[in-house]
Backbone as CSV, one residue per row, in Angstrom:
resi,resn,N_x,N_y,N_z,CA_x,CA_y,CA_z,C_x,C_y,C_z
1,MET,43.502,-15.334,6.870,42.065,-15.105,6.750,41.365,-16.062,7.707
2,THR,40.406,-15.519,8.478,39.687,-16.365,9.416,38.638,-17.186,8.691
3,TYR,38.232,-18.263,9.314,37.198,-19.135,8.750,35.935,-18.336,8.461
4,GLU,35.544,-17.488,9.410,34.315,-16.716,9.234,34.454,-15.738,8.066
5,ASN,35.582,-15.091,7.960,35.769,-14.174,6.840,35.758,-14.911,5.512
6,LEU,36.305,-16.115,5.471,36.279,-16.875,4.228,34.836,-17.186,3.842
7,ASP,34.041,-17.596,4.805,32.631,-17.880,4.520,31.911,-16.632,4.035
8,ARG,32.156,-15.513,4.689,31.500,-14.264,4.303,31.963,-13.824,2.915
9,LYS,33.236,-13.961,2.643,33.752,-13.608,1.316,33.154,-14.523,0.253
10,LEU,33.011,-15.791,0.583,32.417,-16.742,-0.352,30.962,-16.359,-0.638
11,VAL,30.208,-16.033,0.394,28.822,-15.595,0.211,28.780,-14.336,-0.648
12,ASN,29.653,-13.378,-0.367,29.676,-12.134,-1.146,29.990,-12.403,-2.614
13,GLU,30.920,-13.317,-2.877,31.246,-13.666,-4.268,30.032,-14.278,-4.966
14,LEU,29.314,-15.141,-4.255,28.135,-15.786,-4.841,26.989,-14.798,-5.049
15,LEU,26.900,-13.789,-4.186,25.894,-12.752,-4.402,26.171,-11.997,-5.693
16,GLY,27.446,-11.861,-6.030,27.822,-11.204,-7.273,27.589,-12.073,-8.485
17,ASP,27.819,-13.383,-8.327,27.629,-14.331,-9.439,27.303,-15.697,-8.862
18,GLY,26.027,-15.998,-8.762,25.579,-17.269,-8.191,25.953,-18.480,-9.024
19,ARG,26.403,-18.246,-10.263,26.791,-19.349,-11.142,28.306,-19.514,-11.234
20,ALA,29.040,-18.814,-10.392,30.501,-18.892,-10.438,30.959,-20.325,-10.182
21,SER,31.983,-20.743,-10.888,32.520,-22.090,-10.708,33.372,-22.148,-9.442
22,LEU,33.557,-23.356,-8.938,34.422,-23.535,-7.771,35.823,-23.013,-8.061
23,ARG,36.294,-23.264,-9.274,37.639,-22.829,-9.643,37.756,-21.306,-9.620
24,SER,36.775,-20.607,-10.203,36.855,-19.141,-10.218,36.702,-18.571,-8.815
25,LEU,35.859,-19.195,-7.994,35.732,-18.750,-6.605,37.042,-18.935,-5.857
26,ALA,37.683,-20.080,-6.066,38.960,-20.359,-5.408,40.004,-19.332,-5.828
27,GLU,40.049,-19.014,-7.115,41.015,-18.023,-7.602,40.729,-16.650,-6.999
28,ASP,39.460,-16.245,-6.982,39.100,-14.932,-6.445,39.401,-14.826,-4.952
29,LEU,39.254,-15.938,-4.234,39.456,-15.928,-2.784,40.865,-16.355,-2.377
30,ASP,41.658,-16.763,-3.367,43.046,-17.183,-3.136,43.132,-18.373,-2.165
31,VAL,42.262,-19.360,-2.413,42.278,-20.613,-1.651,42.113,-21.760,-2.645
32,SER,42.220,-22.973,-2.156,42.087,-24.129,-3.041,40.623,-24.400,-3.387
33,VAL,40.433,-25.117,-4.484,39.095,-25.521,-4.897,38.462,-26.399,-3.817
34,THR,39.256,-27.265,-3.211,38.756,-28.144,-2.142,38.247,-27.325,-0.959
35,THR,38.994,-26.277,-0.596,38.572,-25.417,0.512,37.241,-24.748,0.190
36,VAL,37.112,-24.220,-1.013,35.852,-23.592,-1.423,34.725,-24.613,-1.387
37,SER,34.965,-25.786,-1.926,33.948,-26.832,-1.962,33.496,-27.210,-0.556
38,ASN,34.459,-27.388,0.345,34.131,-27.761,1.726,33.329,-26.662,2.429
39,HIS,33.766,-25.415,2.264,33.060,-24.309,2.910,31.666,-24.123,2.312
40,LEU,31.564,-24.272,1.030,30.271,-24.159,0.365,29.310,-25.237,0.868
41,SER,29.817,-26.458,0.995,28.981,-27.549,1.534,28.528,-27.242,2.947
42,ASP,29.446,-26.724,3.763,29.094,-26.366,5.146,28.014,-25.281,5.177
43,LEU,28.166,-24.263,4.335,27.188,-23.176,4.293,25.812,-23.684,3.855
44,GLU,25.789,-24.632,2.939,24.524,-25.225,2.498,23.912,-26.071,3.608
45,GLU,24.740,-26.885,4.282,24.233,-27.746,5.363,23.700,-26.930,6.528
46,GLN,24.312,-25.773,6.799,23.869,-24.911,7.890,22.636,-24.093,7.519
47,GLY,22.244,-24.142,6.258,21.075,-23.393,5.815,21.362,-21.928,5.533
48,ILE,22.637,-21.540,5.539,22.990,-20.154,5.228,22.766,-19.902,3.745
49,ILE,23.213,-20.826,2.914,22.911,-20.782,1.486,21.804,-21.797,1.258
50,GLN,20.678,-21.320,0.774,19.490,-22.169,0.657,19.130,-22.488,-0.778
51,GLY,20.070,-22.367,-1.666,19.809,-22.725,-3.048,20.352,-21.667,-3.985
52,TYR,20.257,-21.983,-5.237,20.742,-21.092,-6.283,19.601,-20.910,-7.261
53,THR,19.227,-19.668,-7.460,18.050,-19.412,-8.273,18.280,-18.172,-9.134
54,PRO,17.689,-18.132,-10.302,17.850,-16.941,-11.137,17.063,-15.762,-10.571
55,LYS,17.528,-14.565,-10.866,16.762,-13.363,-10.544,15.835,-13.116,-11.728
56,VAL,14.541,-13.229,-11.503,13.551,-13.105,-12.571,12.957,-11.705,-12.540
57,ASP,12.908,-11.062,-13.678,12.242,-9.770,-13.813,10.803,-10.064,-14.229
58,TYR,9.916,-10.121,-13.249,8.523,-10.467,-13.522,7.842,-9.440,-14.422
59,ASP,8.246,-8.183,-14.326,7.668,-7.161,-15.205,7.880,-7.530,-16.669
60,GLU,9.079,-8.010,-16.994,9.395,-8.371,-18.377,8.568,-9.567,-18.863
61,LEU,8.054,-10.347,-17.920,7.230,-11.506,-18.266,5.736,-11.187,-18.224
62,GLY,5.419,-9.922,-18.023,4.013,-9.517,-18.045,3.348,-9.423,-16.687
63,TYR,4.093,-9.695,-15.617,3.539,-9.563,-14.265,3.951,-8.198,-13.727
64,ASP,3.337,-7.150,-14.290,3.788,-5.805,-13.963,2.896,-5.078,-12.959
65,VAL,1.982,-5.793,-12.331,1.183,-5.221,-11.254,1.640,-5.860,-9.949
66,THR,2.163,-5.029,-9.060,2.609,-5.499,-7.748,1.661,-4.924,-6.704
67,ALA,1.179,-5.778,-5.821,0.250,-5.345,-4.775,0.802,-5.711,-3.404
68,ILE,0.611,-4.806,-2.472,0.936,-5.040,-1.065,-0.406,-5.229,-0.356
69,VAL,-0.605,-6.401,0.216,-1.875,-6.728,0.873,-1.619,-6.838,2.367
70,GLN,-2.342,-6.035,3.136,-2.245,-6.063,4.594,-3.529,-6.670,5.139
71,LEU,-3.380,-7.614,6.040,-4.549,-8.330,6.566,-4.556,-8.359,8.090
72,LYS,-5.747,-8.181,8.650,-5.981,-8.449,10.069,-6.727,-9.766,10.129
73,VAL,-6.264,-10.674,10.977,-6.911,-11.982,11.079,-7.210,-12.303,12.531
74,GLU,-8.116,-13.259,12.720,-8.379,-13.766,14.062,-7.079,-14.365,14.592
75,GLY,-6.708,-14.012,15.803,-5.409,-14.393,16.367,-5.036,-15.849,16.227
76,SER,-5.949,-16.738,16.538,-5.627,-18.163,16.492,-5.525,-18.692,15.060
77,SER,-5.997,-17.915,14.101,-5.995,-18.354,12.699,-4.774,-17.876,11.926
78,LEU,-3.889,-17.147,12.573,-2.732,-16.579,11.885,-1.920,-17.630,11.125
79,PRO,-1.570,-18.771,11.723,-0.780,-19.758,10.964,-1.511,-20.297,9.723
80,GLU,-2.812,-20.532,9.840,-3.559,-21.073,8.708,-3.664,-20.057,7.566
81,VAL,-3.932,-18.801,7.900,-4.044,-17.775,6.860,-2.685,-17.542,6.207
82,THR,-1.637,-17.520,7.014,-0.286,-17.352,6.470,0.040,-18.481,5.509
83,GLU,-0.255,-19.702,5.889,0.025,-20.858,5.024,-0.805,-20.796,3.748
84,SER,-2.052,-20.379,3.862,-2.907,-20.247,2.681,-2.312,-19.238,1.696
85,LEU,-1.804,-18.128,2.202,-1.180,-17.122,1.338,0.086,-17.673,0.682
86,ARG,0.867,-18.424,1.430,2.098,-19.007,0.890,1.799,-19.938,-0.288
87,GLU,0.633,-20.560,-0.260,0.270,-21.507,-1.317,-0.154,-20.821,-2.613
88,HIS,-0.466,-19.532,-2.549,-0.806,-18.784,-3.768,0.489,-18.472,-4.499
89,LYS,0.653,-19.012,-5.696,1.932,-18.907,-6.402,2.347,-17.479,-6.693
90,GLN,1.402,-16.577,-6.820,1.756,-15.211,-7.174,2.079,-14.343,-5.961
91,MET,1.921,-14.883,-4.766,2.339,-14.165,-3.559,3.810,-14.474,-3.354
92,ILE,4.649,-13.502,-3.646,6.087,-13.752,-3.634,6.714,-13.552,-2.263
93,SER,6.020,-12.845,-1.374,6.499,-12.660,0.000,5.293,-12.624,0.924
94,VAL,5.414,-13.294,2.063,4.358,-13.288,3.068,5.031,-13.125,4.430
95,TYR,4.600,-12.112,5.174,5.211,-11.805,6.462,4.158,-11.753,7.549
96,GLU,4.428,-12.334,8.706,3.649,-12.092,9.910,4.328,-10.912,10.592
97,VAL,3.548,-9.878,10.932,4.140,-8.626,11.394,3.475,-8.108,12.664
98,THR,4.138,-7.155,13.283,3.543,-6.414,14.390,2.912,-5.150,13.822
99,GLY,2.100,-4.490,14.620,1.485,-3.240,14.175,-0.005,-3.394,13.959
100,ASP,-0.548,-2.546,13.117,-1.992,-2.515,12.892,-2.516,-3.758,12.188
101,TYR,-1.682,-4.375,11.371,-2.088,-5.570,10.631,-1.269,-6.754,11.113
102,ASP,-1.750,-7.960,10.839,-1.088,-9.187,11.278,-0.217,-9.797,10.192
103,ILE,-0.617,-9.601,8.936,0.088,-10.202,7.798,0.262,-9.140,6.722
104,ILE,1.429,-9.150,6.117,1.661,-8.357,4.910,2.136,-9.319,3.837
105,ALA,1.483,-9.274,2.692,1.854,-10.135,1.568,2.113,-9.270,0.346
106,VAL,3.078,-9.700,-0.453,3.399,-9.008,-1.698,3.084,-9.967,-2.833
107,GLY,2.284,-9.498,-3.783,1.900,-10.336,-4.911,2.244,-9.688,-6.231
108,LYS,2.492,-10.517,-7.242,2.763,-10.071,-8.615,1.639,-10.590,-9.495
109,PHE,1.074,-9.697,-10.323,-0.059,-10.051,-11.151,0.135,-9.518,-12.561
110,SER,-0.514,-10.176,-13.523,-0.393,-9.745,-14.917,-1.292,-8.554,-15.223
111,ASP,-2.328,-8.369,-14.414,-3.208,-7.215,-14.618,-4.021,-6.988,-13.352
112,THR,-4.728,-5.871,-13.309,-5.503,-5.565,-12.109,-6.698,-6.501,-11.933
113,ASP,-7.210,-7.053,-13.031,-8.301,-8.027,-12.910,-7.832,-9.269,-12.159
114,GLY,-6.648,-9.755,-12.490,-6.090,-10.914,-11.787,-5.842,-10.611,-10.325
115,MET,-5.324,-9.419,-10.053,-5.091,-8.998,-8.673,-6.418,-8.943,-7.922
116,ASN,-7.409,-8.320,-8.529,-8.721,-8.173,-7.910,-9.341,-9.532,-7.598
117,ALA,-9.245,-10.459,-8.533,-9.810,-11.802,-8.322,-9.130,-12.504,-7.144
118,GLN,-7.809,-12.400,-7.070,-7.082,-13.066,-5.978,-7.443,-12.446,-4.629
119,ILE,-7.532,-11.130,-4.592,-7.866,-10.461,-3.332,-9.292,-10.803,-2.902
120,LYS,-10.214,-10.840,-3.846,-11.596,-11.215,-3.512,-11.658,-12.648,-2.991
121,GLU,-10.849,-13.526,-3.582,-10.800,-14.909,-3.095,-10.287,-14.951,-1.658
122,LEU,-9.263,-14.158,-1.366,-8.726,-14.112,-0.003,-9.780,-13.639,0.984
123,LEU,-10.553,-12.655,0.577,-11.511,-12.048,1.489,-12.727,-12.922,1.769
124,THR,-12.841,-14.056,1.069,-13.917,-14.998,1.396,-13.580,-15.791,2.659
125,ASP,-12.322,-15.729,3.091,-11.902,-16.435,4.304,-12.509,-15.716,5.512
126,PRO,-13.358,-16.396,6.284,-14.021,-15.746,7.421,-13.046,-15.336,8.534
127,GLU,-11.830,-15.877,8.505,-10.842,-15.535,9.539,-10.155,-14.200,9.270
128,ILE,-10.320,-13.668,8.062,-9.737,-12.367,7.733,-10.749,-11.296,8.117
129,LYS,-10.358,-10.457,9.091,-11.270,-9.446,9.614,-11.228,-8.148,8.820
130,GLU,-10.069,-7.822,8.280,-9.916,-6.542,7.586,-8.754,-6.640,6.622
131,SER,-8.827,-5.873,5.530,-7.718,-5.863,4.574,-7.487,-4.451,4.052
132,ASN,-6.287,-4.240,3.578,-5.912,-2.992,2.931,-4.934,-3.360,1.825
133,THR,-5.226,-2.937,0.605,-4.365,-3.265,-0.524,-3.819,-1.991,-1.145
134,SER,-2.514,-2.007,-1.401,-1.860,-0.895,-2.101,-1.236,-1.453,-3.368
135,VAL,-1.393,-0.714,-4.461,-0.765,-1.096,-5.718,0.522,-0.287,-5.842
136,VAL,1.606,-0.966,-6.141,2.902,-0.313,-6.284,2.935,0.448,-7.606
137,LEU,3.290,1.708,-7.536,3.401,2.531,-8.745,4.785,2.403,-9.376
138,ASN,5.811,2.321,-8.531,7.180,2.223,-9.020,8.013,1.473,-7.992
139,ALA,8.674,0.411,-8.425,9.554,-0.348,-7.533,10.951,0.264,-7.602
140,ALA,11.268,1.109,-6.638,12.574,1.767,-6.620,13.684,0.766,-6.316
141,SER,13.367,-0.271,-5.539,14.327,-1.320,-5.201,13.534,-2.572,-4.872
142,GLU,13.983,-3.718,-5.395,13.222,-4.939,-5.198,14.158,-6.137,-5.221
143,HIS,13.943,-7.074,-4.332,14.706,-8.323,-4.261,16.205,-8.092,-4.108
144,GLU,16.579,-7.028,-3.443,18.000,-6.734,-3.284,18.584,-7.531,-2.128
145,GLN,19.806,-7.972,-2.308,20.564,-8.611,-1.243,21.776,-7.732,-0.985
146,PHE,22.437,-7.938,0.140,23.561,-7.086,0.473,24.770,-7.931,0.834
147,ASP,25.946,-7.375,0.552,27.182,-8.035,0.910,27.329,-8.081,2.419
148,LEU,27.910,-9.151,2.922,28.154,-9.291,4.339,29.379,-8.480,4.744
149,GLU,29.337,-7.922,5.933,30.489,-7.203,6.448,31.555,-8.215,6.852
150,LEU,32.795,-7.862,6.633,33.916,-8.729,7.000,34.494,-8.281,8.326
151,GLU,34.876,-9.243,9.150,35.521,-8.919,10.405,36.973,-8.566,10.161
152,GLU,37.444,-7.654,10.942,38.835,-7.248,10.736,39.757,-7.933,11.702
């Protein structure tokens, strides 16, 4: 098994169970615990694995309104507006994009009143020239990750 394939297999195993023990990973990958530990440390140091976090179902916690907010901003203000959006705890994703809009943000809210208040607060920023908000009716797929392809 190549070094790269071992790393990819290790990542794939962790995608299946982020709480797997070093011992179970070693058994599944047919390598020593030390090898798994060393590779895991390397993957963390390289920033490939950036932490271990639970998958939270926000709908079950009452945050069942998801909004997609598209914004046009003054060109030089893009970094500041992006950072401002990142600071809003309910904005779970913020992207600088190409196309008709400059920023796309995804937010989770407990109700439409909360969503409306947050969007109105955003629109007080004079650097935001235009906005378009869509409310998600059904999340067919969300927060999905994919297994890495293995080299042959």
